[in-house]
C-alpha positions in Angstrom: 97.7 134.1 86.2 100.6 132.2 84.5 101.2 128.9 86.4 103.3 127.2 83.8 106.6 127.8 85.6 105.2 126.0 88.7 103.6 123.1 86.8 105.7 120.0 87.7 103.3 117.2 86.5 100.7 117.4 83.8 98.7 114.8 81.9 97.1 115.6 78.6 94.4 113.4 77.0 96.1 110.5 78.8 94.7 107.0 78.2 95.4 104.5 80.9 94.8 100.7 81.0 96.3 97.3 80.2 97.2 96.2 76.7 94.2 97.1 74.5 91.9 97.6 77.5 91.2 101.3 78.2 89.9 102.0 81.6 88.6 105.6 81.2 88.1 108.3 78.6 91.2 110.5 78.0 92.4 112.2 81.3 93.8 115.7 81.7 95.1 117.2 85.0 98.0 119.0 86.5 100.0 119.4 89.8 102.0 122.4 90.7 105.1 122.8 92.7 104.5 122.4 96.4 101.0 120.9 96.1 99.6 118.0 98.0 97.3 116.3 95.4 94.8 113.6 96.5 93.6 111.1 93.9 90.2 109.8 94.8 87.6 107.6 93.2 85.7 104.3 93.7 87.4 101.0 93.9 88.6 99.8 90.5 88.3 103.2 88.8 92.0 103.1 88.0 93.8 105.2 90.7 96.8 102.9 91.0 96.9 102.4 87.3 97.1 106.2 86.8 99.9 106.5 89.4 101.9 103.7 87.8 101.5 105.3 84.4 102.8 108.6 85.7 105.9 106.7 86.8 106.4 104.9 83.5 105.7 101.5 85.2 102.8 101.0 82.8 102.9 102.2 79.2 101.0 105.3 78.1 98.3 104.1 75.8 97.6 107.5 74.4 98.1 111.2 75.1 101.1 112.2 77.2 102.6 112.7 80.7 104.8 115.7 81.1 107.3 116.0 84.0 108.6 119.6 84.5 108.2 120.3 80.8 109.6 117.1 79.5 107.6 114.2 77.9 107.9 111.1 80.1 108.6 109.0 77.0 111.8 111.0 76.4 113.2 110.3 79.9 115.5 107.5 80.8 114.9 105.3 83.8 117.7 107.1 85.7 116.3 110.5 84.8 112.9 109.5 86.1 114.5 108.1 89.3 116.1 111.5 90.0 112.8 113.3 89.5 110.1 111.0 90.9 110.0 108.9 94.1 107.3 106.2 94.6 105.7 104.3 97.4 103.4 101.4 96.5 100.6 99.9 98.5 102.7 96.8 99.2 103.8 96.3 102.8 107.6 95.8 103.0 108.3 92.7 105.1 112.0 92.0 105.4 113.6 90.3 108.4 117.3 91.2 108.3 117.3 94.7 106.9 117.9 97.8 109.1 116.1 101.1 108.7 119.4 102.7 107.5 119.9 100.1 104.8 116.3 100.4 103.5 116.5 104.2 103.4 119.9 104.0 101.7 118.3 102.1 98.8 116.8 105.4 97.8 120.2 106.5 96.7 120.4 104.1 93.9 120.1 106.7 91.1 123.4 108.3 92.4 125.5 105.2 93.4 127.9 103.3 91.2 127.3 99.8 89.8 128.1 98.1 93.1 125.8 100.4 95.1 128.5 102.0 97.3 127.3 104.8 99.6 129.6 107.8 99.6 129.7 110.7 102.0 127.0 112.7 100.1 124.6 109.7 100.1 125.3 109.0 103.8 124.4 112.6 104.6 121.2 112.4 102.5 120.1 109.3 104.3 120.8 110.9 107.7 118.9 114.0 106.7 115.9 111.9 105.4 115.8 110.0 108.7 115.8 113.3 110.7 113.0 114.8 108.6 110.8 111.8 109.1 111.4 111.6 112.9 113.5 108.4 112.6 116.8 109.7 113.9 118.0 107.0 116.3 116.2 104.2 114.4 119.2 103.5 112.0 120.0 100.1 113.6 116.4 99.0 114.1 115.2 96.1 112.0 112.3 96.7 109.6 110.5 93.7 111.1 110.5 95.4 114.5 108.7 98.6 113.4 105.1 99.6 113.8 103.0 100.2 110.7 103.4 104.0 111.2 107.2 103.7 111.7 107.5 101.5 108.6 105.6 103.9 106.5 107.8 106.8 107.7 110.8 104.7 106.7 109.4 104.3 103.2 108.9 108.0 103.0 112.5 108.5 104.2 113.7 106.2 101.4 112.2 108.4 98.7 113.4 111.6 100.5 116.9 110.1 100.3 116.3 109.8 96.6 116.2 113.6 96.5 113.3 113.9 94.1 110.9 116.9 93.9 107.9 114.7 92.9 106.6 112.1 95.3 103.9 109.6 94.2 102.3 107.5 97.0 99.7 104.8 96.5 97.5 104.7 99.7 100.2 106.0 102.1 97.8 106.0 105.1 96.2 102.6 104.5 96.3 100.2 107.5 97.4 103.0 109.9 95.6 103.9 113.1 94.3 107.5 113.4 97.3 108.9 115.2 99.8 107.4 112.7 97.6 108.4 109.8 97.7 112.1 110.7 101.4 111.9 111.6 102.0 110.8 108.0 99.7 113.6 106.6 101.5 116.2 108.7 104.8 115.0 107.3 103.4 115.1 103.8 102.2 118.7 104.3 105.6 119.7 105.7 107.3 118.2 102.6 104.9 120.0 100.3 105.6 123.3 102.1 109.3 122.8 101.2 108.4 122.8 97.5 107.9 119.1 96.8 104.9 118.0 94.8 103.1 115.0 96.3 100.4 113.0 94.5 98.8 110.3 96.6 95.8 108.1 96.2 93.4 107.6 99.1 90.1 106.2 100.2 90.0 108.5 103.2 87.8 111.3 101.9 88.1 113.2 105.2 91.8 113.7 104.5 91.3 114.5 100.9 88.7 117.2 101.6 90.4 118.8 104.6 94.1 118.5 103.9 94.8 118.3 100.1 95.6 121.4 98.1 94.1 119.9 95.0 92.0 116.8 94.3 92.0 114.7 91.2 88.6 113.1 91.3 88.4 110.0 89.0 85.0 109.4 87.5 83.7 107.2 84.7 83.6 110.3 82.6 87.3 111.2 83.3 89.0 113.4 85.9 87.5 116.4 87.6 90.2 118.5 89.4 90.3 121.5 91.6 90.6 122.7 95.2 88.5 120.5 97.6 86.3 123.5 98.4 85.5 124.2 94.8 84.6 120.6 94.1 82.3 120.6 97.1 80.6 123.8 96.1 80.1 122.9 92.4 78.5 119.5 93.3 81.3 117.3 92.0 81.2 115.1 95.1 77.6 114.2 94.4 78.8 112.1 91.4 81.7 110.4 93.2 79.7 107.3 94.1 76.8 106.1 92.0 74.8 104.8 94.8 71.4 105.7 96.1 72.5 104.8 99.6 75.2 107.5 99.9 74.6 111.3 100.3 77.1 114.1 100.5 76.6 117.0 103.0 78.0 120.2 101.6 77.9 121.9 104.9 80.5 119.8 106.6 82.0 117.8 103.8 81.0 114.4 104.9 79.4 111.4 103.3 76.3 110.0 104.9 74.1 107.0 104.6 71.1 108.3 102.7 68.2 108.0 105.1 64.5 108.1 104.1 62.9 110.4 106.6 59.7 109.1 108.1 59.0 112.0 110.5 60.2 115.6 111.3 60.8 117.7 114.3 62.0 121.3 115.1 65.2 121.8 117.0 66.2 125.0 118.7 69.8 125.7 119.4 73.2 126.3 117.7 76.8 125.2 117.7 78.2 121.7 118.1 75.3 120.4 120.3 72.8 121.5 117.7 74.8 119.9 114.8 75.2 116.6 116.6 71.6 116.6 117.6 70.6 117.1 114.0 72.9 114.2 112.9 71.4 111.9 115.5 67.9 112.7 114.5 68.7 112.2 110.8 70.2 108.8 111.7 66.9 107.6 113.1 64.8 108.9 110.3 63.8 112.5 111.4 64.3 115.5 109.3 64.8 118.8 111.1 62.1 121.5 110.5 63.1 125.1 109.9 59.9 126.4 111.5 58.8 125.8 115.2 56.3 123.1 115.6 55.1 120.6 118.2 56.9 118.5 119.4 60.2 120.2 119.5 63.7 119.9 121.0 65.9 122.4 122.7 69.6 121.4 122.4 72.1 122.2 125.3 73.5 125.7 125.6 75.7 127.6 128.1 72.6 128.2 130.3 71.0 124.7 129.8 73.2 121.6 129.9 70.3 119.2 129.1 68.3 118.3 126.1 64.6 119.3 126.4 61.9 117.5 124.5 58.6 119.4 124.6 55.4 117.5 123.7 52.1 119.2 123.9 53.4 121.7 126.4 55.0 119.1 128.6 58.8 119.1 128.9 61.1 116.1 129.4 64.8 116.4 130.3 67.7 114.3 129.1 71.3 114.3 130.2 72.4 112.2 127.2 71.5 112.5 123.5 71.3 108.7 123.5 68.3 108.7 125.8 66.5 111.3 123.8 67.1 109.5 120.6 66.0 106.2 122.2 62.7 107.8 123.2 62.0 109.2 119.8 63.0 106.0 117.9 60.6 103.9 120.0 57.8 106.3 119.1 57.0 107.0 122.8 56.9 110.7 123.4 56.3 110.2 127.1 
């Protein structure tokens, strides 16, 4: 399958770093039109450095960055500004600037030397505000916005810039869960319109469940692919070099690696079974595949309680907490 026509961003044998300091071996990856690409990796691996290099804010130390078929080194600042929009991790704190004025700054590649906003730019700003759910916020001061509203304003600014590539460094950092998923929903909507979005994140739940592609930065370089492929091929097992962290391929979550000191059989299925298994793992119990005594029956449509059977005697629990408490104290009643 020829994907070359859809390839908007590619890096080939790219070397990133500062001065003579190289952070990683040569990196190679790509992003296609309409993809939401999550860049993940441990702290200090070079995620922000990579994004800044893609923008030309840091020099390419080796290899190349290609934007829609053109080498980044051959592009002028204005050409880059018309192709790539950027949101950094820095929180914008300005007291006397309105939402409209900040979003209008995104029009700088198209304005004259005194920054006048013409009718076309005015329309682009209004459209960006509408797409980000900020219509009616034009006169609000930035200092009066919530963190989620401020981040949407920053996204509106790069939408007004009318670029087809958006690069965002930790766009959901410092946001509560509702604001975080509002931003991800907006990013997915923009990707569905054909924009390519490359964003760094420490939220692996978002990366695994929402991104179309992941760039996983490791000490050995970049491993890339669909989240599901990286889960199935074991790539996530190498993301963090720590004996304390484990990755569950079944549900795509990272767990504290527990040393099991006991085991027990659990009968059941569905969410109640899965959460019972998680609770047991947390207190040091592995779950047997074969029936044995003692054993647990998790709630079902017919039975709304947890049942702990010990030597033929059954004990009933309305809350998983109470069952776990009994097991963790070693008292089987």
